[in-house]
N, C-alpha and C positions, 0 to 999 in steps of 0.2 A: 435572450439567447444570451443577447449583451450582459443584462443584470448576474448572470451566473460565471461569464468568464472575465470579471471585473475586479479588478485586485484590492482587495482588503489594503485598507491606510493601517497606521504605523499605531494608531491608539488601539485599532478594534485585533489587531495582533499580539499586541502585550495582554489585554483584559481575555485571549482566547489562551495563552502558553498556563495565565496563571491558574486559569479554570481547569485545564488539564492537569498542572501541578496538584491542584488539591483535587482533582480524580483522580492519581497514584500513575498519571502519564508523562514519564521525562520532557518536557515539551522545549526548544529552540528555536531561534531564527537566525537564516541565512541570509545574504542578498541572494546569490547567484548558484546556479545548478551544478558549475563545478567548485563551486566551495562544500555544497550539501553533499557529492562525488566524495569531493577529501574527507571532509567530517566521516561518513559511511567507514570508505576506508579504513580510516582510522580506531574506527570499536570496532571494526570485526576485526576477531583474534585469527592470523595466517596459519592457514594449512585447519581452522576448524571447518564442519557443515556446516551449510551455506543454502538454503532453498531462495531463490529468486521468484516471485512473482512475476505473473503477464504483469508488464505496467508499462505505460503509455510513455509515464513519468522515468521512470528505469534508462529504460532505453535510451530517451533524449537526452541522459544525461552521460550516458555510457556506462555505466553499473552493470546491466548486463551483462554487457560483452563483455567485464573485467573480470563477474565473479563467474560468469562460465568458461572462460576461454583464458585465462592469465593462469592458471597452473597453481594463484598462491591460494586458492578454499579448494577445497570437498565439494563441491558443485551436486547439489541431488540433483538438479534441473537437468545436468547433462549425464547424471546415471537414470535417471526416466526415458528419457529419451532413446536409452540405450536397452530398456525393457519391449516387452511384449505384452499388449493390453489384453488381449484375446487370454492368454497362459498367465499372464505374471500379473494380473488386475491387482488381485488383494494386494501385492507388496509392494504396488505402486502406490493404493493409497495410504498405506502403513506409513512409505514412505515421504509421501506429501504434507498428511496430514501433522507430522510432530517431526519438523529437523530443527536442529540444537538451534540455528538460527534463521530467523525467516526474514527477508527483506522487499519491501512494496511499498506502496501506497493506498489509500481512501480515496472517497469520493463526495466526503462532506465533513466538516470539523463545525460544529456548534460554537459560540459565543461561551455559553456554559456549559461548554470540555467535555462535549461527548461526540465518538466518532461513529457514522458512518459506512456498511461497503456493500454494496451489492455484487451478484453472484448473479450467472445462468446456471454451472455446473454445484457450486459450493465447493468448489477444489481448494481455495486460498480460505475459506473460512476456518476449519479445525485449526489448523496453525495458529493463527491471528488471535482467536478465541482462549486456547488453552494448551494444545500442545507443542507449541516453541519455547523453547524455553526464555530466549529476545526474540525480541519484534524490532526492526524500525521500520517507520514509515517516514517516506518524503509526498511533501504535499506542499505542489504552489498553493499560496495565499488569494487565490481564486477559489477556493473551495471554501474559505469559511461562511455559516450561513448563521442568520440568526436563532432558531430553534431547531429543533427536530423534525416536526413538521415540515419548515421551508427545506431540509439536509432530504428530504423524500424527493419533493417538488423538483429540486435541483435533479437528483438523478431520474425520476422520469421526464420532464422537460427536458434536458441539458445534456445530460452522462448516454442516456439508455439509445434513442438518437447516433448520437457519434460513435459509439460502441458495435451499435447496430451493425453501421458502415463498415466500421474498421474488420470484426469480424466476417463481413460480409467477404471482403479481400482478403482475407487471413487464411478464412478454411473452408469457404464458399455456402456458410449457412448463417444465419443471422443469430442474436444476440436476445438475452429477457431477465431482467429483474424475477428469475425462478427463488431467492433466496434472500435476505436481508439485515444484515447483522450489523446490530446497533451494541455499542461498548458504553454502556457510560459511566464506568469505572474501574480500574485493575488494581487487585486487592494485592500481586506478586509486586514488591518494592523491584525498581528497575528493572523489570522486563519489560517494557515498551518501553519506545524512545520515539518523538515524532520532529523531523526534522520541516520547519518551515520553511518555504524558500519566496522569495521577492522577486519572481518572474511566474507567468501563467506558464503549468507544467504540466501534461495531461489533459483528464477531461474533468 
């Protein structure tokens, strides 16, 4: 477990940032979660449509609350909470799949510039893969791994047990890796921004 929660050193961080950029993902580093929050709020245009994905990282640094409660943005999450899944399920799926901006995190980033996101429902994956015009990820540097194989091991050995425990407390049911998205390269310039944080954040 300690292996998966250890902060990467600066040399590894810089190497990973360069690899991400080579794969079309704009990447940068900040020291603290508060700096990451400030950076996100600088990037997001006021009044824009923003979906914050379920994320321990975003909750920890206060971004979730800022997006949903501040009235600075058109919060997709807030709108989803006002709809009825039984009668408006399709509308909810469409809203979540293609918001203008989406903010969240990932579960592993490889040193050669690939990102891995695991999901039980798959609800956040369409926006990340293609649907959203702009994607922002905030990632603690403990999530940097050597390669994709190690990233998958991290998800099953470390992320899943912690997320399963969180889900049981939050929803009364456990979680699972039903779907796994691996982004090797982003073809649309400046679509994805990844902000590394020099702190242990999220799972």
